[in-house]
N, C-alpha and C positions, 0 to 999 in steps of 0.2 A: 201725508205728500212728502216725500222727501228732494234737497234738492241736490245736486250735483254740480260741482264746479273745479272745471282743470285749465287752468290757465298760464300761458308765458309770455312775458310783454317787458320789454327792455324799454326803460326810462332816457339810460346815458349813464346816467352815475347809480342807478339802482336799477334792479331786475326782479321781477316776481315769476316765479315757478314753482304752481301749489298744484296740489289737486286732492280734495276730499269732498265727503259726502257728509251732508248737512238730514239727520233725521226728523222727525216729527217733533215740535216743541221749539225752545228756544236753543239757537247754538249761536254761543257768543264767541268773538273773533276778539281775543284778547293777546296784548302784549304792547311793547313801548313804543312810542313814534316813533313811523319809520318802518316799521316792520311792514308794511304792505295792506293795513286792514283795509284804509279808504282804498286801495285799488280793488282789493277783490270787490267793494260794496258798490263802485263805480263801473267793474264790469258788469257785474248783474243787473243793475240798472240800467244798462246801455249808455250810458255816460261815457263810456271807453270804450273803442275798440280792440282788442289788446290782440299781439301779433298771431298767437295762435290761442285759441280757446273752443271747450264744448262747455255749454252751463244749461243745464235743463232742471225743469220743476216737473216731478214726477213725467208725465209724459209729452209734456209741451218740450221741446227747444226753445231757447232765446236766442243762443249763439252757436253756432258752428260753423270754424272758418275755414275745415276740411268741404264743407258741402255748400259755402258761401250764404248760410244762414244767419241773418240778425234782422231781430225785430227791434223795431222802432222801439222810443223806450216809452211813449203814450199805449202800445198795444201791448205790453209785457204785464198786463194787471197787478202793477205791484202798489202796495201802499208806505210810501215813505214819510219817515218820521225825524224832522232834523233836529239839530242841537236846540233852537231859537224859534221852533215851531211856525215860523213863516206863515201867518194868517192876512189874510187881505185886511190889508185894514180900514178900507169903505165899505166890506161887509160886514154885517153884524153877526155872531153863534150862531145863528140858525143859520144864516146864508153859507157859511166858510162850511157848516156839515154840509149841508146839501150839495155844496161843489163838488162833493167828491162822488154823488149818485152820476155824475156825468160822463164817469169813468168805469161805472159798472156792465158788467153785459147786454145786452139788450135784453127785456125780460126779465131782471134780476128783483129781488123785491128784499130791497136792503132794509134789516131791521132795525130803524131811525130809533123806535121809542125803549127798545131793547141796549143798545147802543148810549144813548143819552143815560137811562137807566143807571147801567154799569160803571160809566164814568164820572156820574154823582153833578153834570153840568145841567139841568133842567133847568134851575136858577140863574143862570146866564146866559139864555138862548137870544134874549132882547138887547145883547150888551153889546159896546164896541169891543174888539181885539184890547184897545188902548188902554181900558177900563180894568183889565183881568191882570193878573198876578204873574207871574212865570209858571208856576204850577198850575193855575187854570188855562193857560195857553197851550199849555201841552196836552191838558186833557182834551183840548178840542183839537188838537192836532193829531192827534190819536184816532178822535171820533171821524173827522175828517178821514184818515186815511182808512178806519174799519167801513164809511160806507160806500168805499169803492169798488167794495166785495175783492178785495187782490187775493192773487195767488199765493202770495208771501207778502210778508212787511219786510222792509229794510228799516232800521231804527241805528242813526249815526249817531252816537254819545246821547242819548237824549235828556241826561241831564247834567252834562256837563257845566251846563250854563246856570244850573241853578244853586242856590245854596243849599245847608245840610237841612233846614225847613224842609223846603219845595220839595228835595228830593226824598222826604220824609214821607212828603203828600202822594209823591209821583207812584213809589214802590207798588204800593199795595193793589195800584190798577194794573199794572204793568203783569204783576201775581196772576190778576186773574184775566186780565189777556192768554198768559199763557196757559190757564188750568180750566178755562170754561169756554176757548174758543179752539179750531182745531186749523188759523191758520200760520203755518212755520214762520219765524220770525228770525233774520239773520242781524245779529244785534253789537255794534261794536264797543267796546270800555274796555281802557286800562285803570277800571278802579275797582279794586279783587273784594270789599266789600260788596260792591254792585252786582258782582259778576256771582259772587257767592248767591244771592238772593232768589235771582230770575235762571240761570242758567238751568238747561236739560244737558245741553253737552256745550265742550268748550273746547276752542281750535286753538293751540297757542302758536302764533306766530313768531317767527322770528329773523328778519333779512331777506323778506318776502320768500318764507319759505313755510310749511306747516313744521313744528318743531316737535308737536303731539294732538292728536284729537283724542276725546273720549267723554265719558259722564262726569260731570262737573265734580263730581266728590269724589273720581280717582285723582282727574287731572289738578285738581288744586293741593289737594294731599300729598303730591310727588313734590320730594326736595328739590327736583332737578327743574321744575319750572313751578313752582311755587310761590314766584316772586321775586324780587328785591330787598330782603334786609326783614324790615318791620311790616311790612304789608304782606307776608306771609301768611298762610290760614288754613287751618283745614272744616269742611261742612261735614256735619251729621245730621240725622234725622230722627228726631223724637218723639212721643207721645205726651200729649199733656195726661197728668195721673189727677192732679188733685193742686188747687189753691189754699195755704194755707193761712189763715190771719194773722199771721205777723209778714202778710206780704210777698212773701216766698211762694213759687209755684216749683209743684216737683213733677218731673218728668221723667219718661220713661227712653231708652234709648240701645238698653242691652246690659247686662252688670248692673251694679250699682244704681242708684238714682243720680238724678242730676236734678241741683237747683238754679234758680233765677228768678231775679225779680219777677212780678206777677204781669205774663206779656198780656194782652187784649185777645184772649183765644180761651173757647171751653174747656173741662174736661174732654178728654176725647179726641181733639184735634190733633194732626198732625203739624208738627212745626221743625222748618231748615234754620241748623242753627251756625253759624259760623262762629269756630273759635280760632282766635288770633294766638298765632306761634308765640310772639311776643306776650303774652299770659297765661302762658303754661310751664309750671317749675316740673320740675322733674325730681324723684327720690327715690332711693331704696328701700324696700320695703314699704311698709303701710307707716307714715307718721303719725302720730299721733298729737294731742293739745295743740291743735291750731287753726286757726280760723277759717279758714276754708273749707268749703263745702263738698266739693266736688273732688272726689278722690276714683281716679281712673284705673285701675291696676292694666299694665301692658309690656309687651317683648317689642325691645329697639327689633327694627327692619333695616334701616339704612342711615347712614347720617351724612351730609353735604354740605363741607364747608362755603360758606358765603359771606367773603371777604373777611372781618374779623369775628365773626361769629358762626355758631355751626347749627343746621337746622335738622334735628332727628324725628324721625318718623317713628311712632309706634303703634303697633297693632293692637287694639282695645275692643272689650265688646261693644262697644259704642261704633265703633268704627276704625279707619286711621286718624290718629293726633298728630300734630309738628310740635313741638315744641322749638326754641330759640332760643340755646344756650352758649358761652364764650368755650372757647377751646378749651379754659382751663377747668372749667367745669366738669366736660370730657372727661380729660385727665383725672381730675380728682374723686370722679365719679365710678372711673373703669367706664364708660358707657361704649357699648361695640355693639354688632348685631347680635341678636342675640339674647341680650342681658335684660332681665325683670325688674322694671319699674314702674312705680306710681307717677301718672300724670296729675298735677294739682296743678285745679283750675277755681277761681276766685270767682263767686257768684256775678260780684258786681264789675266785673271786667268785659262783660257783654254790655257793648252800645245799642240802642234801641234798631239803630240799623243793619246788626248782625243777626235779627231773629225774623225769620221769614213767616207769611201767613202757610196755610194748610198748604203740601208741595202734591205734586201731580199723583195720582196713584199709584203710577209704576213705581214710585218708591215707596219701599217698604220701611216698617217701623215694627220694635216688638212690641 
């Protein structure tokens, strides 16, 4: 089920004028503060009546100003996950979960047991929200949204209020939501590592407009939209080959093997890896006598200056890779489109949040 959004709205000091189609999966609305991400979510949720809009989920029309259709928020069958969970403090976890069933269509059979199992919250059912950690509260909030049997899930920066440990706790559950359920999701974020982990589609917003939309791997690896400075990075998909006894895992992504500290995934599993541009060095030829384990031959496709640095995109057998280098390095190495270079990626440069769980089946690996 796809989501279609077309809207125009003037707030006075800010205007939004955009249109996009969100295919099944997780479509992340990505961009800086004030780019229009929350405007889109509010319009889809029915919390904003745009000046002009047509918003549909599959064949269901939520808003059409031309024909004066505007479904009230409670009739849109949307599951909403807020930044802070927003659980009812006077209800225990079980009661909070079952509250979501009030909004399910008549005759629906909410898969309560499977939702509880998927989110790992069985031991929390009799506890009060005040006794839960931030990560536990968000898991319960996700379960409540799912039990309403929504047509669409709206996630408004659901990890922004959590510390790094709690984010690491929640991300695998969001990945399971993406891979195991067939409910489309619009997900607002401005964190590149988070986007790289869960997005199937990325819609880049700038000043109330869609700057680009497409598959996550392509959009995130585009130097024009890859982020500002140190946050830039590309996404590749790799298959786990074997775990070596020295604590290093060998992966295959096309071309030479890649090596990472052992992730919690068995041989044969497919992983989604974010490779930060700041962690990629470039060299002519194939360097010898260095400690880095990952050497990817590639050809320069594009260069883009971002402040005092240059983002270089290379085509490699593993997919497009970004490198963040200085302008001096560009001059000294003679980096230009078509140049043959080697991308050097240290295996220890990958943070745990940069390694995702097995990806959707439509993403292919060698």
